[in-house]
FIKOLZA-1660 file (N, C-alpha, C; in steps of 0.1 Angstrom, whole numbers, plus 5000, padded with zeros to 4 digits):
% residues 113
   i   px   py   pz ch aa at
   1 2960 9654 1505  A  M  N
   1 2969 9643 1503  A  M CA
   1 2983 9648 1506  A  M  C
   2 2990 9641 1515  A  E  N
   2 3003 9645 1519  A  E CA
   2 3013 9639 1510  A  E  C
   3 3023 9647 1505  A  N  N
   3 3034 9642 1496  A  N CA
   3 3046 9639 1505  A  N  C
   4 3050 9626 1505  A  N  N
   4 3062 9622 1513  A  N CA
   4 3075 9620 1505  A  N  C
   5 3075 9626 1493  A  L  N
   5 3087 9625 1485  A  L CA
   5 3098 9634 1491  A  L  C
   6 3111 9629 1490  A  S  N
   6 3122 9637 1495  A  S CA
   6 3134 9635 1487  A  S  C
   7 3142 9645 1486  A  L  N
   7 3155 9644 1479  A  L CA
   7 3166 9650 1488  A  L  C
   8 3176 9642 1490  A  S  N
   8 3187 9646 1498  A  S CA
   8 3200 9645 1490  A  S  C
   9 3209 9654 1492  A  L  N
   9 3222 9654 1487  A  L CA
   9 3232 9652 1498  A  L  C
  10 3239 9641 1498  A  I  N
  10 3248 9637 1509  A  I CA
  10 3262 9637 1504  A  I  C
  11 3271 9646 1508  A  P  N
  11 3285 9646 1504  A  P CA
  11 3292 9636 1512  A  P  C
  12 3299 9626 1506  A  I  N
  12 3307 9616 1513  A  I CA
  12 3321 9620 1513  A  I  C
  13 3325 9627 1502  A  G  N
  13 3339 9632 1501  A  G CA
  13 3339 9643 1491  A  G  C
  14 3350 9651 1490  A  G  N
  14 3351 9661 1480  A  G CA
  14 3347 9675 1484  A  G  C
  15 3342 9676 1496  A  V  N
  15 3337 9689 1501  A  V CA
  15 3349 9697 1506  A  V  C
  16 3352 9708 1501  A  G  N
  16 3363 9716 1506  A  G CA
  16 3376 9713 1500  A  G  C
  17 3377 9704 1491  A  N  N
  17 3389 9701 1484  A  N CA
  17 3385 9695 1470  A  N  C
  18 3395 9692 1462  A  V  N
  18 3393 9687 1449  A  V CA
  18 3395 9672 1447  A  V  C
  19 3396 9665 1458  A  T  N
  19 3398 9651 1458  A  T CA
  19 3387 9643 1465  A  T  C
  20 3387 9630 1464  A  K  N
  20 3378 9621 1471  A  K CA
  20 3363 9624 1468  A  K  C
  21 3361 9629 1455  A  N  N
  21 3347 9632 1452  A  N CA
  21 3338 9621 1453  A  N  C
  22 3327 9622 1460  A  M  N
  22 3317 9612 1461  A  M CA
  22 3304 9619 1468  A  M  C
  23 3293 9618 1460  A  Y  N
  23 3281 9624 1465  A  Y CA
  23 3270 9613 1464  A  Y  C
  24 3261 9614 1473  A  L  N
  24 3249 9605 1472  A  L CA
  24 3237 9614 1470  A  L  C
  25 3229 9610 1460  A  Y  N
  25 3216 9616 1457  A  Y CA
  25 3206 9606 1462  A  Y  C
  26 3199 9609 1472  A  E  N
  26 3189 9600 1478  A  E CA
  26 3175 9605 1476  A  E  C
  27 3167 9598 1468  A  Y  N
  27 3154 9601 1465  A  Y CA
  27 3145 9590 1471  A  Y  C
  28 3137 9594 1481  A  N  N
  28 3129 9585 1489  A  N CA
  28 3139 9574 1494  A  N  C
  29 3137 9561 1489  A  N  N
  29 3146 9550 1494  A  N CA
  29 3156 9546 1483  A  N  C
  30 3158 9554 1473  A  E  N
  30 3168 9550 1463  A  E CA
  30 3180 9560 1463  A  E  C
  31 3192 9554 1462  A  I  N
  31 3204 9562 1462  A  I CA
  31 3212 9560 1450  A  I  C
  32 3216 9572 1444  A  L  N
  32 3225 9572 1432  A  L CA
  32 3238 9577 1437  A  L  C
  33 3249 9570 1435  A  I  N
  33 3262 9575 1438  A  I CA
  33 3267 9582 1426  A  I  C
  34 3272 9594 1429  A  V  N
  34 3278 9602 1418  A  V CA
  34 3293 9604 1421  A  V  C
  35 3301 9599 1413  A  D  N
  35 3316 9599 1414  A  D CA
  35 3320 9590 1426  A  D  C
  36 3332 9585 1425  A  C  N
  36 3338 9576 1435  A  C CA
  36 3353 9578 1434  A  C  C
  37 3358 9589 1439  A  G  N
  37 3372 9593 1436  A  G CA
  37 3381 9590 1448  A  G  C
  38 3393 9592 1446  A  L  N
  38 3403 9591 1456  A  L CA
  38 3411 9604 1458  A  L  C
  39 3418 9605 1469  A  G  N
  39 3427 9616 1471  A  G CA
  39 3441 9611 1473  A  G  C
  40 3450 9621 1473  A  F  N
  40 3464 9618 1474  A  F CA
  40 3469 9623 1487  A  F  C
  41 3477 9615 1494  A  A  N
  41 3482 9620 1507  A  A CA
  41 3493 9630 1505  A  A  C
  42 3494 9639 1515  A  D  N
  42 3505 9649 1514  A  D CA
  42 3516 9645 1523  A  D  C
  43 3526 9654 1524  A  E  N
  43 3538 9651 1531  A  E CA
  43 3536 9649 1546  A  E  C
  44 3525 9653 1552  A  T  N
  44 3522 9652 1566  A  T CA
  44 3516 9638 1569  A  T  C
  45 3513 9630 1559  A  M  N
  45 3506 9617 1561  A  M CA
  45 3515 9606 1559  A  M  C
  46 3525 9604 1567  A  L  N
  46 3535 9594 1565  A  L CA
  46 3529 9580 1565  A  L  C
  47 3532 9572 1556  A  G  N
  47 3527 9558 1555  A  G CA
  47 3514 9557 1548  A  G  C
  48 3508 9568 1544  A  V  N
  48 3495 9568 1537  A  V CA
  48 3497 9571 1522  A  V  C
  49 3492 9563 1514  A  D  N
  49 3494 9565 1499  A  D CA
  49 3481 9572 1493  A  D  C
  50 3469 9567 1497  A  L  N
  50 3457 9572 1490  A  L CA
  50 3447 9575 1501  A  L  C
  51 3438 9584 1498  A  L  N
  51 3426 9587 1507  A  L CA
  51 3414 9583 1499  A  L  C
  52 3405 9576 1506  A  I  N
  52 3392 9572 1500  A  I CA
  52 3381 9577 1508  A  I  C
  53 3369 9579 1502  A  P  N
  53 3357 9583 1509  A  P CA
  53 3353 9573 1520  A  P  C
  54 3347 9578 1530  A  D  N
  54 3342 9569 1541  A  D CA
  54 3328 9565 1537  A  D  C
  55 3327 9552 1534  A  I  N
  55 3314 9546 1529  A  I CA
  55 3306 9539 1540  A  I  C
  56 3309 9542 1552  A  T  N
  56 3302 9535 1563  A  T CA
  56 3287 9536 1561  A  T  C
  57 3282 9548 1557  A  Y  N
  57 3267 9549 1555  A  Y CA
  57 3262 9539 1545  A  Y  C
  58 3269 9537 1534  A  L  N
  58 3265 9528 1524  A  L CA
  58 3266 9514 1528  A  L  C
  59 3275 9510 1537  A  K  N
  59 3276 9497 1542  A  K CA
  59 3265 9493 1552  A  K  C
  60 3260 9503 1558  A  N  N
  60 3250 9501 1568  A  N CA
  60 3237 9509 1565  A  N  C
  61 3232 9507 1553  A  L  N
  61 3220 9514 1549  A  L CA
  61 3208 9510 1557  A  L  C
  62 3199 9519 1561  A  P  N
  62 3187 9516 1568  A  P CA
  62 3178 9506 1560  A  P  C
  63 3170 9498 1566  A  A  N
  63 3161 9489 1559  A  A CA
  63 3153 9496 1549  A  A  C
  64 3152 9491 1537  A  G  N
  64 3143 9496 1527  A  G CA
  64 3151 9505 1517  A  G  C
  65 3162 9510 1521  A  K  N
  65 3170 9519 1512  A  K CA
  65 3179 9510 1503  A  K  C
  66 3181 9514 1490  A  R  N
  66 3189 9506 1481  A  R CA
  66 3197 9515 1472  A  R  C
  67 3208 9511 1468  A  I  N
  67 3217 9518 1458  A  I CA
  67 3212 9513 1444  A  I  C
  68 3209 9523 1436  A  V  N
  68 3203 9520 1422  A  V CA
  68 3214 9521 1412  A  V  C
  69 3225 9528 1415  A  G  N
  69 3236 9529 1405  A  G CA
  69 3247 9538 1409  A  G  C
  70 3257 9539 1400  A  M  N
  70 3268 9549 1402  A  M CA
  70 3270 9556 1389  A  M  C
  71 3271 9569 1390  A  A  N
  71 3274 9577 1378  A  A CA
  71 3288 9584 1379  A  A  C
  72 3296 9583 1369  A  L  N
  72 3309 9589 1369  A  L CA
  72 3309 9601 1360  A  L  C
  73 3312 9613 1365  A  T  N
  73 3310 9625 1357  A  T CA
  73 3322 9627 1347  A  T  C
  74 3334 9623 1351  A  H  N
  74 3345 9624 1342  A  H CA
  74 3356 9615 1345  A  H  C
  75 3367 9614 1338  A  G  N
  75 3377 9604 1339  A  G CA
  75 3389 9606 1348  A  G  C
  76 3389 9615 1357  A  H  N
  76 3400 9618 1366  A  H CA
  76 3400 9608 1378  A  H  C
  77 3411 9605 1383  A  E  N
  77 3412 9596 1395  A  E CA
  77 3404 9602 1407  A  E  C
  78 3403 9615 1408  A  T  N
  78 3396 9621 1419  A  T CA
  78 3381 9619 1418  A  T  C
  79 3376 9614 1407  A  T  N
  79 3362 9611 1405  A  T CA
  79 3359 9596 1403  A  T  C
  80 3369 9589 1398  A  L  N
  80 3365 9575 1396  A  L CA
  80 3376 9565 1401  A  L  C
  81 3386 9570 1408  A  G  N
  81 3397 9562 1413  A  G CA
  81 3393 9550 1422  A  G  C
  82 3383 9551 1430  A  T  N
  82 3379 9540 1439  A  T CA
  82 3366 9533 1434  A  T  C
  83 3362 9536 1422  A  S  N
  83 3350 9530 1417  A  S CA
  83 3350 9515 1417  A  S  C
  84 3362 9509 1415  A  L  N
  84 3363 9494 1415  A  L CA
  84 3360 9488 1429  A  L  C
  85 3365 9495 1439  A  H  N
  85 3363 9491 1453  A  H CA
  85 3348 9491 1457  A  H  C
  86 3341 9500 1452  A  F  N
  86 3327 9502 1456  A  F CA
  86 3317 9497 1446  A  F  C
  87 3321 9493 1435  A  A  N
  87 3311 9489 1425  A  A CA
  87 3302 9477 1429  A  A  C
  88 3307 9469 1438  A  G  N
  88 3299 9458 1443  A  G CA
  88 3286 9463 1450  A  G  C
  89 3287 9474 1456  A  F  N
  89 3276 9480 1463  A  F CA
  89 3266 9486 1453  A  F  C
  90 3271 9491 1442  A  A  N
  90 3264 9501 1434  A  A CA
  90 3255 9495 1423  A  A  C
  91 3256 9482 1421  A  G  N
  91 3248 9477 1410  A  G CA
  91 3254 9482 1396  A  G  C
  92 3247 9489 1389  A  T  N
  92 3251 9494 1376  A  T CA
  92 3259 9507 1377  A  T  C
  93 3270 9507 1370  A  I  N
  93 3278 9519 1369  A  I CA
  93 3274 9526 1356  A  I  C
  94 3269 9538 1357  A  S  N
  94 3264 9546 1345  A  S CA
  94 3274 9557 1343  A  S  C
  95 3274 9562 1331  A  D  N
  95 3283 9573 1328  A  D CA
  95 3274 9585 1323  A  D  C
  96 3275 9596 1330  A  L  N
  96 3266 9608 1327  A  L CA
  96 3271 9615 1314  A  L  C
  97 3284 9614 1311  A  R  N
  97 3289 9622 1300  A  R CA
  97 3291 9615 1287  A  R  C
  98 3299 9604 1288  A  H  N
  98 3302 9596 1276  A  H CA
  98 3308 9583 1279  A  H  C
  99 3310 9574 1270  A  A  N
  99 3314 9561 1272  A  A CA
  99 3329 9560 1276  A  A  C
 100 3336 9571 1275  A  F  N
 100 3351 9571 1279  A  F CA
 100 3353 9566 1293  A  F  C
 101 3345 9571 1302  A  N  N
 101 3346 9567 1317  A  N CA
 101 3344 9552 1318  A  N  C
 102 3334 9547 1312  A  G  N
 102 3332 9533 1313  A  G CA
 102 3344 9524 1308  A  G  C
 103 3350 9529 1297  A  R  N
 103 3362 9522 1292  A  R CA
 103 3373 9523 1302  A  R  C
 104 3375 9534 1309  A  I  N
 104 3386 9535 1319  A  I CA
 104 3383 9525 1330  A  I  C
 105 3371 9524 1335  A  V  N
 105 3368 9515 1346  A  V CA
 105 3370 9500 1341  A  V  C
 106 3366 9497 1328  A  K  N
 106 3368 9484 1323  A  K CA
 106 3383 9480 1322  A  K  C
 107 3391 9490 1318  A  C  N
 107 3406 9488 1317  A  C CA
 107 3411 9485 1331  A  C  C
 108 3406 9492 1341  A  K  N
 108 3411 9490 1355  A  K CA
 108 3408 9476 1360  A  K  C
 109 3396 9472 1356  A  I  N
 109 3391 9458 1360  A  I CA
 109 3400 9448 1354  A  I  C
 110 3403 9450 1341  A  K  N
 110 3411 9440 1333  A  K CA
 110 3425 9439 1339  A  K  C
 111 3431 9451 1343  A  R  N
 111 3444 9451 1349  A  R CA
 111 3445 9443 1363  A  R  C
 112 3434 9443 1370  A  L  N
 112 3433 9436 1383  A  L CA
 112 3432 9421 1381  A  L  C
 113 3428 9416 1370  A  R  N
 113 3426 9402 1368  A  R CA
 113 3439 9395 1365  A  R  C
% end
């Protein structure tokens, strides 16, 4: 009997620096987003305020793949700063460590209203 189970780790941002953290854990056809951070522009990026992960892959998922949730590992902007923008894709936002991260996101949502 052949086993077709597979696990992939796909870095969307955060590789090689400490900002824009976003990783996808893909198990068969299910995707868990871990962190959804932003980065800050430096002096060479005139007119740019924030850097966000490129979510083209998530917007164009192959047939049969689905996002099952988003987990935020801690409360820094580099890990949860863009979670509001991508939450519509992600279904349930979970917190791996404690409820503090969830409260931060809820406060961000409240401020936007």
